[in-house]
Structure formats: structure tokens, C-alpha cells
NULOGU-422990 format. One record per residue: residue in three letters; x, y, z of N, C-alpha, C in turn; residue number from 1. Coordinates in Angstrom, 1 decimal, m for minus. Layout:
   zalum      n.u      n.v      n.w     ca.u     ca.v     ca.w      c.u      c.v      c.w   rose
     ALA        X        Y        Z        X        Y        Z        X        Y        Z    NUM
...
// end
This chain:
   zalum      n.u      n.v      n.w     ca.u     ca.v     ca.w      c.u      c.v      c.w   rose
     MET      0.8     m1.2      0.0      0.0      0.0      0.0      0.9      1.2      0.0      1
     ASP      0.5      2.2     m0.8      1.2      3.5     m0.9      1.2      4.2      0.5      2
     ALA      2.4      4.4      1.0      2.6      5.0      2.3      2.0      6.4      2.4      3
     SER      1.8      7.1      1.3      1.3      8.4      1.3     m0.2      8.4      1.6      4
     LEU     m0.8      7.3      1.5     m2.3      7.2      1.8     m2.6      7.0      3.3      5
     LEU     m1.5      6.7      4.1     m1.7      6.5      5.5     m2.4      7.7      6.3      6
     PRO     m1.9      8.9      6.1     m2.5     10.0      6.8     m4.0     10.2      6.4      7
     VAL     m4.3      9.9      5.1     m5.7     10.0      4.7     m6.6      9.0      5.4      8
     LEU     m6.0      7.7      5.4     m6.8      6.6      6.0     m7.0      6.8      7.5      9
     ASN     m5.9      7.4      8.2     m6.0      7.6      9.6     m7.1      8.7      9.9     10
     GLN     m7.1      9.7      9.0     m8.2     10.8      9.2     m9.5     10.2      9.0     11
     ILE     m9.7      9.3      8.0    m11.0      8.7      7.7    m11.4      7.9      9.0     12
     ALA    m10.4      7.1      9.5    m10.7      6.3     10.7    m11.2      7.1     11.9     13
     HIS    m10.5      8.3     12.1    m10.8      9.2     13.2    m12.2      9.7     13.0     14
     THR    m12.5     10.1     11.8    m13.9     10.7     11.5    m14.9      9.7     11.7     15
     LEU    m14.7      8.4     11.3    m15.7      7.3     11.5    m15.9      7.1     13.0     16
     ALA    m14.8      7.1     13.7    m14.9      6.9     15.2    m15.8      8.0     15.8     17
     GLN    m15.6      9.3     15.4    m16.4     10.3     15.9    m17.9     10.2     15.5     18
     LEU    m18.1      9.7     14.3    m19.5      9.5     13.9    m20.1      8.4     14.7     19
     GLU    m19.4      7.4     15.0    m19.9      6.3     15.8    m20.3      6.7     17.2     20
     GLN    m19.4      7.6     17.8    m19.7      8.1     19.1    m21.0      9.0     19.1     21
     GLN    m21.1      9.8     18.0    m22.3     10.6     17.9    m23.6      9.8     17.8     22
     LEU    m23.5      8.7     16.9    m24.7      7.9     16.7    m25.0      7.1     17.9     23
     SER    m24.0      6.7     18.7    m24.3      5.9     19.8    m24.7      6.7     21.1     24
     GLY    m24.6      8.0     20.9    m25.0      8.9     22.1    m23.9      9.0     23.1     25
     LYS    m22.7      8.5     22.9    m21.6      8.6     23.9    m21.0     10.0     23.9     26
     THR    m20.6     10.4     25.1    m20.0     11.7     25.3    m18.5     11.7     24.9     27
     GLN    m18.2     12.5     24.0    m16.8     12.6     23.6    m16.1     13.8     24.3     28
     ILE    m15.0     13.5     25.0    m14.3     14.5     25.7    m13.1     14.9     24.9     29
     VAL    m13.1     16.2     24.6    m12.0     16.8     23.8    m11.0     17.4     24.7     30
     PRO     m9.7     17.0     24.7     m8.7     17.6     25.6     m8.5     19.1     25.2     31
     PRO     m8.6     20.0     26.2     m8.3     21.4     25.9     m6.8     21.7     26.2     32
     ASN     m6.4     22.9     25.9     m5.1     23.4     26.2     m5.1     24.0     27.6     33
     PHE     m4.7     23.3     28.6     m4.7     23.8     30.0     m3.6     24.8     30.3     34
     ASP     m2.6     24.9     29.4     m1.5     25.8     29.6     m1.9     27.2     29.0     35
     GLU     m2.7     27.2     27.9     m3.0     28.5     27.3     m4.1     29.2     28.0     36
     TYR     m5.1     28.5     28.6     m6.2     29.1     29.3     m6.3     28.6     30.7     37
     ILE     m7.0     29.5     31.5     m7.1     29.1     33.0     m8.5     28.8     33.4     38
     ALA     m9.5     29.1     32.5    m10.9     28.9     32.9    m11.6     28.3     31.7     39
     PHE    m12.5     27.3     32.0    m13.3     26.6     31.0    m14.7     26.4     31.5     40
     THR    m15.6     26.1     30.5    m16.9     25.6     30.8    m17.0     24.3     30.1     41
     TRP    m17.9     23.5     30.7    m18.2     22.2     30.1    m19.5     22.3     29.3     42
     LYS    m19.4     22.1     28.0    m20.6     22.2     27.1    m20.9     20.9     26.4     43
     LYS    m22.2     20.7     26.1    m22.6     19.5     25.4    m23.4     20.0     24.2     44
     GLN    m23.1     19.4     23.0    m23.8     19.6     21.8    m24.0     18.2     21.1     45
     HIS    m25.2     18.0     20.8    m25.6     16.7     20.1    m25.1     15.5     21.0     46
     ASN    m25.3     15.7     22.3    m24.9     14.6     23.2    m23.4     14.4     23.3     47
     GLN    m22.6     15.3     22.9    m21.2     15.2     23.0    m20.7     16.3     23.9     48
     GLY    m19.8     15.9     24.8    m19.3     16.9     25.8    m17.9     17.4     25.3     49
     GLN    m17.6     18.6     25.7    m16.3     19.2     25.4    m16.0     20.4     26.3     50
     PHE    m14.7     20.6     26.5    m14.3     21.8     27.2    m14.3     23.0     26.3     51
     GLN    m14.9     24.1     26.8    m14.8     25.3     26.0    m14.0     26.4     26.8     52
     ALA    m12.9     26.8     26.2    m12.1     27.7     26.9    m12.8     29.1     27.1     53
     ILE    m12.5     29.8     28.2    m13.0     31.1     28.4    m11.8     32.1     28.2     54
     PRO    m11.6     32.7     27.1    m10.4     33.5     26.8    m10.2     34.7     27.8     55
     HIS    m11.3     35.3     28.2    m11.3     36.4     29.1    m12.1     36.2     30.3     56
     PRO    m11.7     35.4     31.3    m12.5     35.2     32.5    m12.6     36.4     33.3     57
     LYS    m13.8     36.5     34.0    m14.0     37.7     34.9    m13.4     37.3     36.2     58
     LEU    m12.3     38.0     36.6    m11.6     37.8     37.8    m11.7     38.9     38.8     59
     ILE    m11.4     38.6     40.0    m11.5     39.7     41.0    m10.4     39.4     42.1     60
     LYS     m9.8     40.4     42.7     m8.8     40.2     43.7     m9.5     39.8     45.0     61
     LEU     m9.0     38.8     45.7     m9.5     38.4     47.0     m9.5     39.6     48.0     62
     ASP     m8.5     40.4     47.9     m8.4     41.6     48.8     m9.6     42.6     48.6     63
     ASP    m10.2     42.5     47.5    m11.3     43.4     47.2    m12.6     42.9     47.8     64
     LEU    m12.6     41.7     48.3    m13.8     41.1     48.9    m13.8     41.4     50.4     65
     GLN    m14.7     42.4     50.8    m14.7     42.8     52.1    m15.8     42.2     52.9     66
     GLY    m15.6     42.1     54.3    m16.7     41.6     55.1    m16.8     40.1     55.2     67
     ILE    m16.0     39.4     54.5    m16.1     37.9     54.5    m14.7     37.3     54.8     68
     ASP    m14.0     37.9     55.7    m12.7     37.4     56.0    m12.6     36.0     56.4     69
     ARG    m13.5     35.6     57.3    m13.5     34.2     57.8    m13.7     33.2     56.7     70
     GLN    m14.7     33.4     55.8    m14.9     32.5     54.7    m13.7     32.5     53.8     71
     LYS    m13.1     33.6     53.5    m12.0     33.7     52.6    m10.8     32.9     53.2     72
     SER    m10.6     33.1     54.5     m9.4     32.4     55.2     m9.6     30.9     55.1     73
     ILE    m10.8     30.4     55.3    m11.0     28.9     55.3    m10.8     28.4     53.9     74
     LEU    m11.4     29.1     52.9    m11.3     28.5     51.6     m9.9     28.7     51.0     75
     VAL     m9.2     29.8     51.3     m7.8     30.0     50.9     m6.9     28.9     51.4     76
     GLN     m7.1     28.6     52.7     m6.3     27.5     53.4     m6.5     26.2     52.7     77
     ASN     m7.8     25.9     52.4     m8.1     24.6     51.8     m7.5     24.5     50.4     78
     THR     m7.6     25.6     49.7     m7.1     25.6     48.3     m5.6     25.5     48.3     79
     GLU     m4.9     26.2     49.2     m3.5     26.1     49.3     m3.0     24.7     49.6     80
     GLN     m3.8     24.0     50.5     m3.5     22.6     50.8     m3.6     21.8     49.5     81
     PHE     m4.6     22.0     48.8     m4.9     21.3     47.5     m3.7     21.5     46.5     82
     LEU     m3.3     22.8     46.4     m2.2     23.1     45.4     m0.9     22.5     45.9     83
     ALA     m0.7     22.3     47.2      0.5     21.7     47.7      0.5     20.2     47.7     84
     GLY     m0.6     19.6     47.2     m0.7     18.2     47.1     m1.1     17.5     48.4     85
     LYS     m1.6     18.3     49.3     m2.0     17.8     50.6     m3.5     17.5     50.6     86
     PRO     m4.0     16.8     51.6     m5.5     16.5     51.6     m6.3     17.8     51.7     87
     ALA     m7.4     17.9     50.9     m8.3     19.1     50.9     m9.7     18.6     50.7     88
     ASN    m10.6     19.4     51.1    m12.1     19.1     51.1    m12.8     19.8     49.9     89
     ASN    m13.8     19.1     49.4    m14.8     19.8     48.6    m15.6     20.8     49.4     90
     ALA    m16.1     21.9     48.8    m16.7     23.0     49.6    m18.0     23.4     49.0     91
     LEU    m18.9     23.7     50.0    m20.2     24.3     49.6    m20.3     25.6     50.2     92
     LEU    m20.6     26.6     49.4    m20.7     28.0     49.8    m22.2     28.4     49.7     93
     TRP    m22.9     28.6     50.8    m24.3     28.8     50.7    m24.7     30.1     51.4     94
     GLY    m25.8     30.7     51.0    m26.3     31.8     51.7    m26.9     32.9     50.8     95
     SER    m27.0     34.1     51.3    m27.8     35.2     50.7    m27.1     35.6     49.4     96
     LYS    m28.0     36.0     48.5    m27.5     36.5     47.2    m26.6     37.7     47.3     97
     GLY    m25.6     37.8     46.4    m24.8     39.0     46.3    m23.8     39.1     47.4     98
     THR    m23.5     38.1     48.2    m22.6     38.2     49.4    m21.2     37.7     49.1     99
     GLY    m20.9     37.4     47.9    m19.5     37.0     47.6    m19.2     35.6     47.4    100
     LYS    m20.2     34.7     47.3    m19.9     33.3     47.1    m19.2     33.0     45.8    101
     SER    m19.7     33.4     44.7    m19.1     33.2     43.4    m17.8     34.0     43.3    102
     SER    m17.8     35.2     43.8    m16.6     36.1     43.7    m15.4     35.4     44.4    103
     ILE    m15.6     34.7     45.5    m14.4     34.1     46.1    m13.7     33.1     45.1    104
     ILE    m14.5     32.3     44.4    m14.0     31.4     43.5    m13.2     32.1     42.4    105
     LYS    m13.7     33.2     41.9    m13.0     34.0     40.9    m11.7     34.6     41.5    106
     GLY    m11.8     34.9     42.7    m10.6     35.5     43.4     m9.5     34.4     43.6    107
     LEU     m9.9     33.2     43.9     m9.0     32.1     44.0     m8.2     31.9     42.6    108
     LEU     m9.0     31.9     41.6     m8.4     31.7     40.2     m7.4     32.9     39.9    109
     GLU     m7.8     34.1     40.3     m6.9     35.2     40.0     m5.6     35.1     40.8    110
     ARG     m5.7     34.6     42.0     m4.5     34.5     42.9     m3.6     33.3     42.5    111
     TYR     m4.2     32.2     42.2     m3.5     30.9     42.1     m3.3     30.3     40.7    112
     ALA     m3.8     31.0     39.7     m3.7     30.5     38.3     m2.2     30.2     37.9    113
     ALA     m1.3     31.1     38.4      0.1     31.0     38.1      0.7     29.8     38.7    114
     GLN      0.0     29.2     39.8      0.5     28.0     40.5     m0.2     26.8     39.9    115
     GLY     m0.9     26.9     38.8     m1.4     25.7     38.1     m2.9     25.5     38.4    116
     LEU     m3.6     26.4     39.1     m5.0     26.2     39.4     m5.8     26.5     38.1    117
     ARG     m6.8     25.7     37.8     m7.7     25.9     36.7     m9.1     25.7     37.2    118
     ILE    m10.1     26.5     36.6    m11.5     26.4     37.0    m12.3     25.8     35.8    119
     ILE    m13.1     24.9     36.1    m14.0     24.3     35.0    m15.4     24.5     35.6    120
     GLU    m16.2     25.3     34.9    m17.6     25.5     35.4    m18.5     24.5     34.7    121
     ILE    m19.3     23.9     35.5    m20.2     22.8     35.0    m21.6     23.1     35.4    122
     ASP    m22.6     23.0     34.5    m24.0     23.2     34.8    m24.5     21.9     35.5    123
     ARG    m25.6     22.2     36.3    m26.1     21.0     37.1    m26.7     20.0     36.2    124
     HIS    m27.1     20.3     35.0    m27.7     19.3     34.0    m26.6     18.4     33.5    125
     ASP    m25.4     18.8     33.6    m24.3     18.0     33.1    m23.5     17.3     34.2    126
     LEU    m24.0     17.2     35.4    m23.3     16.6     36.5    m23.1     15.1     36.3    127
     VAL    m23.9     14.5     35.4    m23.7     13.1     35.1    m22.4     12.8     34.4    128
     ASP    m21.8     13.9     33.8    m20.6     13.8     33.1    m19.3     13.9     34.0    129
     ILE    m19.5     14.1     35.2    m18.4     14.3     36.1    m17.4     13.1     36.1    130
     PRO    m17.8     11.9     36.1    m16.8     10.8     36.0    m16.0     10.9     34.7    131
     ASP    m16.6     11.2     33.6    m15.8     11.3     32.3    m14.9     12.5     32.4    132
     ILE    m15.4     13.6     32.9    m14.5     14.8     33.0    m13.3     14.6     33.9    133
     THR    m13.5     14.0     35.0    m12.4     13.8     36.0    m11.4     12.8     35.5    134
     GLU    m11.8     11.8     34.7    m10.9     10.9     34.2     m9.9     11.5     33.2    135
     LEU    m10.4     12.5     32.4     m9.5     13.2     31.6     m8.6     14.1     32.4    136
     LEU     m9.1     14.8     33.4     m8.3     15.7     34.2     m7.2     14.9     35.0    137
     ARG     m7.5     13.6     35.2     m6.5     12.8     36.0     m5.1     12.8     35.3    138
     GLN     m5.1     13.0     34.0     m3.9     12.9     33.3     m3.1     14.2     33.3    139
     SER     m3.6     15.3     33.8     m3.0     16.6     33.7     m2.2     16.8     34.9    140
     ASP     m1.2     17.7     34.8     m0.3     18.1     35.9     m0.9     19.4     36.6    141
     LYS     m2.1     19.9     36.1     m2.7     21.1     36.7     m3.6     20.6     37.9    142
     LYS     m4.1     21.6     38.6     m5.0     21.4     39.7     m6.4     22.0     39.3    143
     PHE     m7.4     21.3     39.4     m8.7     21.7     38.9     m9.8     21.8     40.0    144
     ILE    m10.6     22.9     39.9    m11.8     23.0     40.7    m13.0     22.9     39.7    145
     LEU    m13.8     21.9     39.9    m15.1     21.9     39.2    m16.0     22.8     39.9    146
     PHE    m16.5     23.8     39.2    m17.2     24.9     39.9    m18.7     24.8     39.4    147
     CYS    m19.6     24.5     40.4    m21.0     24.5     40.2    m21.6     25.7     40.8    148
     ASP    m22.0     26.7     40.0    m22.5     28.0     40.5    m24.0     28.0     40.6    149
     ASP    m24.5     28.6     41.7    m25.9     28.8     41.9    m26.6     27.4     41.8    150
     LEU    m26.1     26.5     42.5    m26.6     25.1     42.4    m27.8     24.8     43.3    151
     SER    m28.8     24.3     42.8    m30.0     23.8     43.6    m30.8     22.9     42.7    152
     PHE    m31.6     22.1     43.4    m32.4     21.0     42.7    m33.8     21.1     43.2    153
     GLU    m34.7     20.8     42.3    m36.1     20.7     42.7    m36.4     19.3     43.3    154
     ALA    m37.6     19.2     43.9    m37.9     18.0     44.6    m37.9     16.8     43.7    155
     ALA    m38.4     17.0     42.4    m38.5     15.9     41.5    m37.2     15.7     40.7    156
     ASP    m36.2     16.5     40.9    m35.0     16.4     40.1    m34.1     15.4     40.7    157
     VAL    m33.7     14.4     39.9    m32.9     13.3     40.4    m31.4     13.5     40.0    158
     SER    m31.1     14.6     39.2    m29.7     14.7     38.8    m28.7     15.0     39.9    159
     TYR    m29.3     15.3     41.1    m28.4     15.5     42.3    m27.7     14.2     42.7    160
     LYS    m28.3     13.1     42.3    m27.7     11.8     42.7    m26.3     11.6     42.1    161
     ALA    m26.2     12.2     40.9    m24.9     12.1     40.2    m23.8     12.9     41.0    162
     LEU    m24.2     14.0     41.5    m23.2     14.8     42.4    m22.9     14.0     43.7    163
     LYS    m23.9     13.4     44.3    m23.7     12.6     45.5    m22.7     11.5     45.2    164
     VAL    m22.8     10.8     44.1    m21.9      9.8     43.8    m20.5     10.3     43.6    165
     ALA    m20.4     11.5     42.9    m19.1     12.0     42.6    m18.4     12.5     43.9    166
     LEU    m19.1     13.1     44.8    m18.6     13.6     46.0    m18.0     12.5     46.9    167
     ASP    m18.9     11.5     47.1    m18.5     10.4     48.0    m19.5      9.3     47.9    168
     GLY    m19.1      8.2     47.3    m20.1      7.2     47.2    m19.9      6.3     46.0    169
     GLY    m19.2      6.7     45.0    m19.0      5.9     43.8    m17.8      5.0     44.0    170
     MET    m17.7      4.0     43.2    m16.5      3.1     43.2    m15.3      3.7     42.7    171
     THR    m15.4      4.7     41.8    m14.3      5.4     41.2    m14.0      6.6     41.9    172
     ALA    m12.7      6.7     42.4    m12.3      7.9     43.2    m12.1      9.1     42.3    173
     ILE    m12.4     10.3     42.8    m12.1     11.5     42.1    m10.6     11.7     42.2    174
     PRO    m10.0     12.1     41.1     m8.5     12.3     41.1     m8.1     13.2     42.2    175
     GLU     m6.8     13.1     42.6     m6.3     13.9     43.7     m6.1     15.4     43.2    176
     ASN     m6.1     15.6     41.9     m5.9     16.9     41.3     m7.3     17.6     41.0    177
     VAL     m8.4     17.1     41.6     m9.7     17.7     41.3    m10.5     17.9     42.6    178
     LEU    m11.0     19.1     42.8    m12.0     19.4     43.9    m13.2     19.9     43.3    179
     ILE    m14.3     19.9     44.1    m15.6     20.4     43.7    m16.0     21.5     44.6    180
     TYR    m16.2     22.7     44.1    m16.7     23.9     44.9    m18.0     24.2     44.3    181
     ALA    m19.0     24.4     45.1    m20.4     24.7     44.7    m20.9     25.9     45.5    182
     THR    m21.7     26.7     44.9    m22.4     27.8     45.5    m23.9     27.6     45.4    183
     SER    m24.6     28.1     46.4    m26.1     27.9     46.4    m26.7     28.8     47.4    184
     ASN    m28.0     29.2     47.1    m28.8     30.0     48.1    m29.5     29.0     49.1    185
     ARG    m29.4     27.7     48.8    m30.0     26.7     49.7    m28.9     26.0     50.5    186
     ARG    m29.1     25.9     51.8    m28.1     25.3     52.6    m28.0     23.8     52.3    187
     HIS    m29.1     23.1     52.0    m29.0     21.7     51.7    m29.2     21.4     50.2    188
     LEU    m29.3     22.4     49.4    m29.4     22.3     47.9    m30.7     21.8     47.4    189
     LEU    m31.5     21.2     48.3    m32.8     20.7     47.9    m33.9     21.5     48.7    190
     PRO    m35.1     21.7     48.1    m36.1     22.4     48.8    m36.6     21.7     50.1    191
     GLU    m36.8     22.5     51.1    m37.3     21.9     52.4    m38.6     22.6     52.7    192
     TYR    m39.5     21.8     53.3    m40.9     22.3     53.5    m41.3     22.2     55.0    193
     MET    m42.2     23.0     55.4    m42.7     22.9     56.7    m43.3     21.6     57.0    194
     ALA    m43.8     20.9     55.9    m44.4     19.6     56.1    m43.4     18.6     56.6    195
     ASP    m42.1     18.8     56.3    m41.1     17.9     56.8    m41.1     17.9     58.3    196
     ASN    m41.3     19.1     58.9    m41.4     19.1     60.4    m42.7     18.6     60.9    197
     VAL    m43.8     19.0     60.2    m45.1     18.6     60.6    m45.2     17.1     60.6    198
     GLN    m44.6     16.5     59.6    m44.7     15.0     59.5    m44.1     14.3     60.7    199
     SER    m43.1     14.9     61.3    m42.4     14.3     62.4    m43.4     14.2     63.7    200
     GLN    m44.4     15.0     63.6    m45.3     15.1     64.8    m46.7     14.6     64.5    201
     THR    m47.0     14.3     63.2    m48.4     14.0     62.8    m48.4     12.7     62.1    202
     GLN    m49.4     11.9     62.3    m49.6     10.7     61.6    m50.7     10.9     60.6    203
     VAL    m50.4     10.9     59.3    m51.3     11.1     58.2    m51.1      9.9     57.2    204
     ASP    m52.2      9.5     56.7    m52.1      8.3     55.8    m51.2      8.4     54.6    205
     ASP    m51.2      9.6     54.0    m50.5      9.8     52.7    m49.0     10.3     52.9    206
     LEU    m48.5     10.3     54.2    m47.2     10.6     54.4    m46.3      9.4     54.5    207
     GLU    m45.0      9.6     54.4    m44.1      8.5     54.4    m44.1      7.8     55.8    208
     VAL    m43.9      6.5     55.7    m43.9      5.8     57.0    m42.6      6.1     57.7    209
     HIS    m41.5      6.1     57.0    m40.2      6.4     57.6    m39.8      7.8     57.2    210
     TYR    m40.4      8.8     57.8    m40.2     10.2     57.4    m38.7     10.6     57.6    211
     VAL    m38.1     10.0     58.6    m36.7     10.4     58.9    m35.8     10.1     57.7    212
     ASP    m36.1      9.0     57.1    m35.3      8.6     55.9    m35.4      9.7     54.8    213
     ALA    m36.6     10.2     54.6    m36.9     11.2     53.6    m36.1     12.5     53.9    214
     ILE    m36.1     12.9     55.2    m35.4     14.1     55.6    m33.9     13.9     55.4    215
     GLU    m33.4     12.7     55.8    m31.9     12.5     55.7    m31.5     12.4     54.2    216
     GLU    m32.4     12.0     53.3    m32.1     12.0     51.9    m31.9     13.4     51.4    217
     LYS    m32.7     14.3     52.0    m32.5     15.7     51.5    m31.2     16.4     52.0    218
     ILE    m30.8     16.0     53.1    m29.5     16.7     53.6    m28.3     15.9     53.3    219
     SER    m28.4     14.7     52.8    m27.3     13.8     52.6    m26.3     14.4     51.5    220
     LEU    m26.9     15.1     50.5    m26.0     15.7     49.5    m25.1     16.8     50.1    221
     SER    m25.6     17.7     50.8    m24.8     18.8     51.3    m23.8     18.3     52.3    222
     GLU    m24.1     17.2     53.0    m23.2     16.7     54.0    m22.0     16.0     53.4    223
     ARG    m22.0     15.8     52.1    m20.9     15.2     51.5    m19.8     16.2     51.1    224
     PHE    m20.1     17.5     51.3    m19.1     18.5     51.2    m18.4     18.6     52.5    225
     GLY    m17.0     18.6     52.5    m16.3     18.6     53.7    m16.3     20.0     54.4    226
     ILE    m16.5     21.0     53.6    m16.5     22.4     54.1    m17.8     23.0     53.7    227
     TRP    m18.4     23.6     54.8    m19.6     24.4     54.6    m19.3     25.8     55.0    228
     LEU    m19.6     26.8     54.1    m19.4     28.2     54.5    m20.7     29.0     54.2    229
     SER    m21.1     29.6     55.3    m22.4     30.4     55.2    m22.1     31.9     55.0    230
     PHE    m23.0     32.5     54.2    m22.9     33.9     53.8    m24.2     34.6     54.1    231
     TYR    m24.2     35.7     54.8    m25.4     36.4     55.2    m25.3     37.9     54.7    232
     GLN    m26.5     38.5     54.7    m26.5     40.0     54.4    m25.7     40.7     55.5    233
     PHE    m25.1     41.8     55.0    m24.2     42.6     55.9    m25.0     43.5     56.8    234
     ARG    m24.5     43.8     58.0    m25.0     44.9     58.8    m24.7     46.2     58.1    235
     GLU    m25.4     47.3     58.5    m25.3     48.6     57.8    m23.8     49.1     57.8    236
     ASP    m23.1     49.0     59.0    m21.7     49.5     59.0    m20.8     48.7     58.1    237
     ALA    m21.0     47.4     58.0    m20.2     46.6     57.1    m20.5     46.9     55.7    238
     TYR    m21.8     47.1     55.3    m22.1     47.5     54.0    m21.5     48.8     53.6    239
     LEU    m21.5     49.8     54.5    m20.9     51.1     54.1    m19.4     51.0     54.0    240
     THR    m18.8     50.1     54.8    m17.3     49.9     54.7    m17.0     49.4     53.3    241
     ILE    m17.8     48.5     52.7    m17.6     47.9     51.4    m17.8     49.0     50.3    242
     VAL    m18.8     49.9     50.6    m19.1     51.0     49.7    m17.8     51.9     49.6    243
     GLN    m17.3     52.2     50.8    m16.1     53.1     50.9    m14.9     52.4     50.2    244
     HIS    m14.8     51.1     50.3    m13.7     50.5     49.6    m13.7     50.6     48.1    245
     TRP    m14.9     50.4     47.6    m15.1     50.5     46.1    m15.0     51.9     45.6    246
     LEU    m15.4     52.9     46.4    m15.2     54.3     46.0    m13.8     54.6     46.0    247
     GLN    m13.0     54.2     46.9    m11.6     54.4     46.9    m10.9     53.7     45.7    248
     HIS    m11.5     52.5     45.3    m11.0     51.8     44.1    m11.2     52.7     42.9    249
     PHE    m12.3     53.5     42.8    m12.5     54.4     41.7    m12.0     55.8     41.9    250
     GLY    m11.2     55.9     42.9    m10.5     57.2     43.2    m11.5     58.3     43.7    251
     LEU    m12.5     57.9     44.4    m13.5     58.9     44.9    m13.5     58.9     46.4    252
     GLY    m13.9     60.0     46.9    m14.0     60.2     48.4    m15.3     59.7     49.0    253
     TYR    m15.4     59.8     50.3    m16.6     59.2     51.0    m16.9     60.2     52.1    254
     ASP    m18.2     60.5     52.2    m18.6     61.4     53.3    m20.1     61.0     53.7    255
     GLU    m20.6     61.8     54.6    m22.0     61.5     55.1    m23.0     61.5     54.0    256
     GLN    m22.9     62.4     53.1    m23.9     62.4     52.0    m23.8     61.2     51.1    257
     VAL    m22.6     60.8     50.8    m22.5     59.5     50.1    m23.0     58.4     50.8    258
     ALA    m22.8     58.3     52.1    m23.3     57.2     52.9    m24.9     57.2     52.8    259
     LYS    m25.5     58.3     52.9    m27.0     58.4     52.8    m27.4     57.9     51.4    260
     GLU    m26.7     58.3     50.4    m27.1     57.8     49.0    m26.9     56.3     48.9    261
     ALA    m25.8     55.8     49.5    m25.6     54.3     49.5    m26.6     53.5     50.2    262
     LEU    m27.1     54.1     51.3    m28.2     53.4     52.1    m29.5     53.4     51.4    263
     MET    m29.8     54.5     50.7    m31.0     54.6     49.9    m30.9     53.6     48.7    264
     TRP    m29.7     53.5     48.2    m29.5     52.5     47.1    m29.8     51.1     47.6    265
     ALA    m29.4     50.8     48.8    m29.6     49.4     49.4    m31.1     49.2     49.7    266
     ARG    m31.8     50.2     50.2    m33.2     50.1     50.5    m34.0     49.8     49.2    267
     THR    m33.7     50.4     48.1    m34.4     50.2     46.9    m34.3     48.8     46.4    268
     ARG    m33.2     48.1     46.8    m33.0     46.7     46.4    m33.2     45.7     47.5    269
     ALA    m33.6     46.2     48.7    m33.8     45.4     49.8    m32.6     44.5     50.1    270
     SER    m31.4     45.0     49.9    m30.2     44.2     50.1    m29.1     45.1     50.4    271
     LYS    m28.4     44.7     51.6    m27.2     45.3     52.0    m26.1     44.3     51.7    272
     SER    m25.9     44.0     50.5    m24.9     43.0     50.1    m23.7     43.6     49.5    273
     GLY    m22.6     42.8     49.3    m21.4     43.3     48.6    m21.7     43.7     47.2    274
     ARG    m22.6     42.9     46.6    m22.9     43.2     45.2    m23.6     44.6     45.1    275
     ALA    m24.6     44.9     46.0    m25.3     46.2     46.0    m24.3     47.3     46.3    276
     ALA    m23.3     47.1     47.2    m22.3     48.1     47.4    m21.5     48.4     46.2    277
     TYR    m21.1     47.4     45.5    m20.3     47.6     44.3    m21.1     48.3     43.2    278
     GLN    m22.3     47.9     43.0    m23.2     48.5     42.0    m23.4     50.0     42.3    279
     PHE    m23.6     50.3     43.6    m23.7     51.7     44.0    m22.4     52.5     43.6    280
     ALA    m21.3     51.9     43.9    m20.0     52.6     43.7    m19.8     52.8     42.2    281
     VAL    m20.2     51.8     41.4    m20.1     52.0     39.9    m21.0     53.1     39.4    282
     ASP    m22.3     53.1     39.9    m23.2     54.1     39.5    m22.7     55.5     40.0    283
     TRP    m22.3     55.6     41.2    m21.8     56.9     41.8    m20.6     57.4     41.0    284
     ALA    m19.7     56.5     40.7    m18.5     56.9     39.9    m18.9     57.4     38.5    285
     GLY    m19.8     56.7     37.9    m20.2     57.0     36.5    m20.9     58.4     36.5    286
     ARG    m21.5     58.8     37.6    m22.3     60.1     37.5    m21.4     61.3     37.9    287
     GLN    m20.2     61.0     38.2    m19.3     62.2     38.6    m18.9     62.9     37.3    288
     PRO    m18.8     64.3     37.4    m18.4     65.1     36.2    m16.9     64.8     35.8    289
// end
């Protein structure tokens, strides 16, 4: 056989293999360039999974995150252990909206990307792909955080079981160079109802016989995260401190009148959060002559 035909035949064989995977419904994992990019998302098209690089990730400096020093300290310590090859825990960051949960993850990437940290954002609908994703990452010399942002499940949603298995419960161990960090507004990721408490005190025909089992099923997912970090709305003084920080960032001063404007801004949003403080500072800076 003519040797010049080999490259053509190899390309045909590769194309046929891809077609076979598409027709069979199997997920194809395409290795990305982990040296060129620091952040990725996991995307699926036509039942095929692939890493999609984020050329310009939105980063933030950890020092710019005010009022959450305890949470930052714990997660930084855990991440540094991870980067050093020491034991580290998966982490769940839960609490009020706009309080810095997602920003901490972005801050970790900004600080530690040069040390080999990479972030891969994965949607909850693709959690079933975690075993395939981690097997590919196992071969890399980088350290990866699988980032599940704003994670929550409805009562009838069974996709959370895939995350339970990935965290702790499957036969295949997650590689030592992979951690899972998730953020959520729900402390247990699943909806909880007053009926769960009523059921413990009431005997009703259409309720579960073993109600404790049902409750434990709801909290079993969150308990598989080794680290729980809670985030709450800030007190007024803490909120104004964050406002002052961001105004300084924009080269602006801070006085009593600005404080009144910042508090009015918070009231219109019913939120004294770090996000509200930043948004006020942006608006105030933009309105200056």
C-alpha cells in the first residue's frame, strides 16, 4: 500500500470513530489546552461533551472582597493545601444572594492560576458527566476546581444523585488533582418544606412511613461537602465599609452624604450585600463630572 495514503486513511478512521460516538450517544471528551487558558466551561452539543475555553474570564482580587474574611481564610487555606498536594475538602458556599460566594472562586483563580489552578464551570444538568470529565483531568499536571455555581435542585430532580456519587459514594475515586466547589442559596441544595417538620409530629395516611429517611435523603447531599461556608446579608456598618472600599477603588471620596445615598440604594434593592455596594459605587463613579 502506498505510504502516502496512511494520513488520509487515519483521518478517515478518526472521522468514522467520531460519527460512531455521535450515533451511539456517547459523550466525547476533547482535551483542551490547559496551559493556554485558565478557565473553562463544560458544554454539550448533540450529546457530545467538550471543554470550552474562556479567553477572558471575569476575575477579582480576593483583597477586594470585604466583610467575609473568615470565609476567605478557610477557603484559601483549603485551596493552598490542595495546590500543595495535601489533603483538601470539597466545599459548599451557601447563603444570601450577592454576598461574595461566586466572587471568592473567581478570586482564587486570580491568585493561584500561576500556580497551576484551573477552573471548570459545569452546569447542574451535566453533573452526570463528572466521571468522564475527571478521568480526563486525571492525566494533567494542573489542579482543577469543578465549579457548580448557583446550584440547587427541585424535589423531582434526580440529577443531584450524580453529584452525590461524585462527592463520596462511587466506586471510582475522584483524582487527587480535582476538587468540587459549589455555591447555592439553599443550605441543603434541595427544597425543604414545613411539612417535613409537621410530618415528624403528625400521623397522616399519605405521608411516608419512615419520614426520617426522607429528611436524611434531603440533607445527605450537602453533608458530602467537607467544608460548609455560610454567607449572610451585611449589617449597615459593614455594607458602608464595602461602599467606601469600592469608592476608593474608583478614586472617589466618601462622606456622610455619600453614605446616605448608598443606604438609599440598598433600600431600593432590599439588600445590603457586597454586590449592592459595588453596584452603587459603579453608579456613583459614573455620575461624577
